C-alpha positions in Angstrom: -9.7 10.5 -8.5 -7.9 8.5 -11.2 -4.2 7.7 -10.8 -1.9 6.4 -13.6 1.0 4.5 -12.1 4.4 4.7 -13.7 6.0 1.3 -14.1 9.3 0.5 -12.6 11.1 -1.1 -9.7 10.7 -0.2 -6.0 14.0 0.8 -4.4 15.0 2.7 -1.3 13.6 2.8 2.3 10.4 3.9 3.9 8.7 4.2 7.3 5.1 3.2 6.7 2.3 4.7 8.8 1.4 3.3 12.2 -0.9 0.3 12.4 -4.5 1.2 12.0 -5.7 -1.9 13.8 -3.4 -1.3 16.8 -4.2 2.4 16.9 -8.0 1.9 17.0 -7.7 -0.6 19.8 -5.4 1.7 21.8 -7.7 4.7 21.4 -10.7 2.6 22.7 -8.5 1.5 25.7 -7.5 5.1 26.4 -11.1 6.0 27.1 -11.0 4.1 30.4 -8.6 6.5 32.3 -7.4 8.8 29.6 -4.1 8.6 27.8 -2.0 9.5 24.8 -1.5 7.3 21.7 1.4 8.1 19.4 2.2 7.3 15.8 -1.6 7.2 15.0 -1.8 7.0 11.2 -3.5 9.7 9.2 -6.5 8.0 7.7 -10.3 8.4 7.2 -10.9 5.4 9.5 -9.1 7.0 12.4 -10.9 10.2 11.8 -14.2 8.4 12.0 -13.2 6.6 15.2 -12.1 9.8 16.9 -15.3 11.6 15.8 -17.3 8.7 17.3 -15.5 9.0 20.6 -16.2 12.7 20.7 -19.9 12.0 20.0 -20.0 9.7 23.1 -18.6 12.6 25.2 -14.9 11.9 25.3 -12.4 14.7 24.7 -10.0 13.8 21.8 -7.2 16.2 21.0 -3.7 16.2 19.6 -2.0 16.9 16.3 0.0 15.1 13.7 0.4 11.4 14.8 -0.5 12.0 18.4 -4.0 11.7 19.9 -4.9 12.3 23.5 -8.1 11.0 25.0 -9.5 12.5 28.2 -12.8 13.0 30.1 -15.6 10.5 30.3 -18.7 9.5 28.4 -21.6 11.9 28.5 -25.3 11.0 29.1 -26.5 12.9 26.0 -28.0 11.1 23.0 -25.3 10.4 20.5 -25.3 9.8 16.7 -22.2 8.2 15.2 -21.3 7.9 11.5 -18.6 5.3 11.2 -18.5 5.5 7.4 -16.8 2.4 6.0 -15.0 1.7 9.3 -16.5 -1.6 10.6 -14.0 -1.8 13.4 -15.0 1.6 14.7 -18.7 0.9 14.2 -18.6 -2.4 16.2 -16.3 -1.2 18.9 -18.1 2.1 19.4 -21.4 0.2 19.6 -20.1 -1.8 22.5 -18.5 1.2 24.1 -21.8 3.1 23.9 -23.5 0.3 25.8 -21.7 1.5 28.9 -23.9 4.6 29.0 -27.5 5.1 30.1 -28.3 7.4 27.1 -29.2 6.2 23.6 -26.5 6.1 20.9 -27.1 5.4 17.2 -24.3 3.9 15.2 -24.5 4.0 11.4 -22.3 4.3 8.4 -22.0 3.9 4.7 -24.3 1.8 2.5 -21.6 -0.9 2.4 -21.4 -0.9 6.2 -25.1 -1.4 6.4 -24.6 -4.7 4.5 -21.9 -5.9 6.9 -22.9 -8.2 9.8 -23.3 -7.0 13.4 -26.2 -9.2 14.7 -23.9 -11.5 16.8 -22.6 -8.5 18.7 -26.1 -7.1 19.1 -27.2 -10.4 20.6 -24.2 -10.5 23.0 -24.9 -6.9 24.2 -28.6 -7.9 24.8 -27.4 -10.9 26.8 -25.3 -8.6 28.9 -28.3 -6.3 29.7 -28.1 -3.6 27.1 -31.1 -2.4 25.2 -30.4 -2.8 21.5 -32.7 -1.8 18.6 -31.8 -3.4 15.3 -29.6 -6.3 14.1 -28.0 -4.4 11.1 -26.7 -0.9 10.9 -28.1 1.6 11.9 -28.3 0.2 15.4 -29.5 2.0 18.6 -28.1 1.0 22.0 -28.1 2.1 25.6 -26.9 0.5 28.8 -26.0 -0.2 31.4 -24.0 -3.3 30.6 -23.7 -5.9 33.3 -21.2 -8.6 33.9 -21.6 -12.1 32.6 -20.1 -14.7 30.2 -20.8 -14.4 26.4 -19.6 -16.8 23.7 -18.7 -15.5 20.3 -17.2 -17.0 17.1 -14.9 -15.4 14.6 -16.5 -17.1 11.6 -18.1 -13.9 10.3 -15.8 -11.4 12.0 -13.4 -11.2 14.9 -14.5 -7.7 15.6 -17.6 -8.8 17.6 -15.2 -10.4 20.2 -12.7 -7.5 20.0 -15.4 -5.0 20.8 -16.2 -6.8 24.0 -12.7 -7.8 25.0 -11.8 -4.2 25.1 -14.4 -3.7 27.8 -13.0 -6.6 30.0 -11.9 -5.1 33.3 -14.2 -2.2 32.8 -17.4 -4.2 33.3 -17.2 -6.2 36.5 -17.6 -9.9 35.8 -17.5 -9.6 32.0 -16.0 -12.7 30.4 -15.7 -13.3 26.6 -15.2 -16.9 25.3 -14.1 -16.9 21.7 -14.0 -19.8 19.2 -13.4 -20.2 15.5 -10.4 -20.3 13.2 -11.1 -17.4 10.9 -9.4 -14.1 11.8 -8.7 -15.5 15.3 -5.3 -13.8 15.1 -7.0 -10.4 15.4 -8.4 -11.5 18.8 -4.8 -12.2 19.8 -3.8 -8.8 18.6 -6.6 -7.2 20.7 -5.3 -9.2 23.8 -1.7 -8.1 23.0 -2.6 -4.4 22.9 -4.7 -4.7 26.0 -1.8 -6.2 27.9 0.8 -3.8 26.6 -1.3 -0.6 26.8 0.2 2.2 28.9 0.2 6.0 28.8 1.7 7.0 26.4 1.3 4.2 24.0 3.4 3.9 20.8 1.8 2.3 17.8 4.1 0.2 15.7 4.3 0.5 11.8 1.5 -1.1 9.9 2.1 -4.5 8.3 -1.3 -4.1 6.4 0.0 -1.0 4.6 3.5 -2.4 4.3 2.3 -5.6 2.7 1.3 -3.8 -0.6 4.8 -2.2 -0.8 6.5 -5.5 0.0 4.6 -7.3 -2.7 5.3 -4.4 -5.1 9.1 -4.6 -4.4 9.0 -8.4 -4.9 7.1 -8.4 -8.1 9.0 -5.4 -9.6 12.4 -6.9 -8.9 13.1 -4.2 -6.4 15.1 -3.7 -3.2 13.1 -2.0 -0.4 13.8 -1.5 3.3 10.7 -1.0 5.4 11.9 0.7 8.6 10.6 -0.1 12.0 9.0 -3.4 11.0 9.9 -6.6 12.8 9.4 -10.2 11.8 8.1 -11.0 15.3 5.3 -8.5 15.1 1.9 -9.6 16.6 0.1 -8.1 13.6 -1.7 -10.9 11.6 -0.5 -9.4 8.3 3.1 -10.0 9.3 2.5 -13.4 7.7 3.2 -11.7 4.4 6.9 -12.4 5.1 6.4 -16.1 4.9 4.2 -16.0 1.9 6.7 -13.8 -0.1 9.7 -16.1 0.9 7.7 -19.1 -0.3 7.0 -17.4 -3.6 10.7 -16.8 -4.2 11.3 -13.3 -2.9 14.1 -12.6 -0.4 12.6 -11.1 2.8 14.9 -10.7 5.7 14.9 -9.0 9.1 17.6 -6.4 9.6 18.5 -4.1 12.6 16.4 -1.2 11.2 13.5 -3.1 9.6 12.6 -5.7 7.0 14.2 -5.8 3.6 12.5 -7.2 0.5 14.3 -8.1 -2.7 12.6 -9.4 -5.8 13.5 -12.3 -7.9 11.9 -15.0 -10.0 8.5 -15.7 -8.4 6.3 -18.8 -8.4 2.7 -19.2 -7.4 1.9 -20.3 -3.9 -1.0 -21.7 -1.9 -2.0 -19.4 0.9 -4.5 -20.1 3.7 -5.6 -16.7 4.8 -8.0 -17.6 7.6 -5.9 -15.6 10.0 -4.9 -12.7 7.7 -7.7 -12.1 5.1 -6.6 -8.5 4.3 -3.6 -10.0 2.4 -5.9 -11.5 -0.3 -5.9 -8.7 -2.9 -2.1 -8.1 -2.9 -1.5 -11.9 -3.1 -3.9 -11.9 -6.0 -1.6 -9.3 -7.7 1.4 -11.4 -6.8 -0.2 -14.5 -8.4 -0.9 -12.7 -11.6 2.8 -11.7 -11.9 4.3 -15.0 -10.7 4.7 -18.2 -12.7 2.1 -20.9 -12.2 -1.0 -21.0 -10.0 -1.7 -19.1 -6.8 -4.5 -20.3 -4.7 -5.9 -18.3 -1.8 -8.2 -20.1 0.5 -9.7 -20.2 4.0 -11.3 -16.8 3.8 -15.0 -16.8 2.8 -15.5 -13.8 5.0 -13.6 -11.8 2.3 -17.1 -11.3 0.8 -18.1 -9.1 3.7 -15.3 -6.5 3.6 -15.4 -3.0 2.0 -16.1 -4.9 -1.2 -16.6 -8.5 -2.0 -12.8 -9.0 -2.1 -13.1 -12.4 -3.8 -15.1 -11.0 -6.7 -13.1 -7.8 -6.8 -9.7 -9.4 -6.9 -10.8 -11.8 -9.7 -12.3 -8.9 -11.6 -9.1 -6.9 -11.2 -6.9 -9.7 -12.6 -9.3 -10.4 -15.5 -9.5 -6.7 -16.4 -5.7 -6.8 -17.2 -6.1 -9.9 -19.3 -5.1 -12.4 -16.7 -6.9 -15.6 -15.6 -8.6 -15.9 -12.3 -11.6 -17.7 -10.8 -13.5 -17.4 -7.6 -13.6 -20.2 -5.1 -16.0 -20.5 -2.2 -13.4 -19.4 0.3 -10.9 -17.5 -1.9 -9.7 -17.5 -5.5 -7.3 -19.1 -8.0 -5.0 -17.0 -10.2 -3.0 -18.3 -13.1 0.2 -16.3 -13.4 2.8 -15.8 -16.1 0.3 -14.6 -18.8 0.8 -11.4 -20.8 -1.1 -8.5 -19.1 -2.2 -5.3 -20.7 -2.8 -1.8 -19.3 -6.3 -0.4 -18.9 -8.3 1.5 -16.4 -9.4 -0.6 -13.4 -11.9 0.4 -10.7 -11.0 0.3 -7.0 -14.5 -0.9 -6.2 -14.3 1.8 -3.4 -12.0 -0.6 -1.5 -8.5 0.6 -0.3 -7.1 -2.9 -0.5 -8.2 -3.4 -4.1 -6.8 0.1 -5.0 -3.4 -0.9 -3.5 -3.4 -4.3 -5.3 -4.0 -2.4 -8.6 -1.0 -0.2 -7.8 1.1 -3.3 -7.3 0.1 -4.6 -10.7 0.6 -1.3 -12.4 4.3 -1.3 -11.5 4.8 -4.3 -13.9 2.0 -3.6 -16.4 2.4 -0.3 -18.4 -0.7 1.8 -18.9 -2.7 1.0 -15.8 -4.9 3.7 -14.4 -6.6 3.2 -11.0 -10.1 4.8 -11.0 -11.4 5.7 -7.5 -7.8 5.8 -6.2 -9.0 8.0 -3.3 -10.2 4.8 -1.6 -6.7 4.6 -0.1 -7.7 7.5 2.2 -9.4 4.9 4.4 -6.0 3.5 5.6 -3.0 4.9 3.7 -3.7 8.3 2.1 -0.1 8.7 0.8 0.1 5.2 -0.8 0.3 6.3 -4.4 2.6 9.2 -3.6 4.9 6.8 -1.7 4.7 4.3 -4.5 5.8 7.0 -7.1 8.6 8.3 -4.8 10.1 4.8 -4.5 9.8 3.8 -8.2 12.9 4.0 -10.4 
């Protein structure tokens, strides 16, 4: 699907979907004793997770933004297709290790390229039988207690998958080290402490970040309802990055307001919030001076190689960008031209392209359906807010 974005300024107010990261953690936690999770976002990723829970034997129901989990795991062989959802694939792999029956976890060609071996090793250390060190992986339990040590250098999701089982496997302890994406381990611990039935998922900063950057770069004025500057979500760091770039981002009683203005390039260490990289690349192309993103070599292992994909996106529009070992550098303030740009099958790249298109006439995003992974209504919401 190709989408041609109409240039303009973002103005108005919007309630973005619930946090995908929080919703996935809450649904995994709900399998312990059952429970209802509200404000679950409509997305392909959540559909994949719920289908995986069903394959393991849990009863997942509900409609709209509400999902109810009941029942217990079955002892039938299970086959799970996680698609591009690495969080679901890794968390379901760990959850499946509680059963005595085999489960196979697989996904898209890109998922098969993404790392999972550290989690497989940890599951083996805890007594599970695991076949494979890359997707597809087969696993069966039972899992026993013990202490495992994991690092976040490749991904925080290995630790998250096991932390969500703490309290469920007697004696299980997870020691986590590393600086990259460690904030997502903190988010997991936060959801685990706060979980109750029913559980309400807060709006998603990852989805909001694209709209916030779009409002800043287009000279707009946008209120994002329900968001708070004290959110535990790692991507809440977008508030500080935008303010340092020259935008005016303030917390209000009903949410967060973003006003645009003259923007300057920034240096951003994204070790704790790598998902912000593509939209900060778009910001850099539209700001004056250089923007340098660093601290995130693990961007190469996302739905696309997000370092290469962001550099390619900026260059396709006539901008200057170069890859760095742990990020990229973008030179802003250059004249950009409209053309058709590919999403690379990556929802974050598609959203970054939409941000650029508001300020660059004639941009068409090819493969725009990639946003179904996390924010299916992104381009519709972008159009509705543009004046």
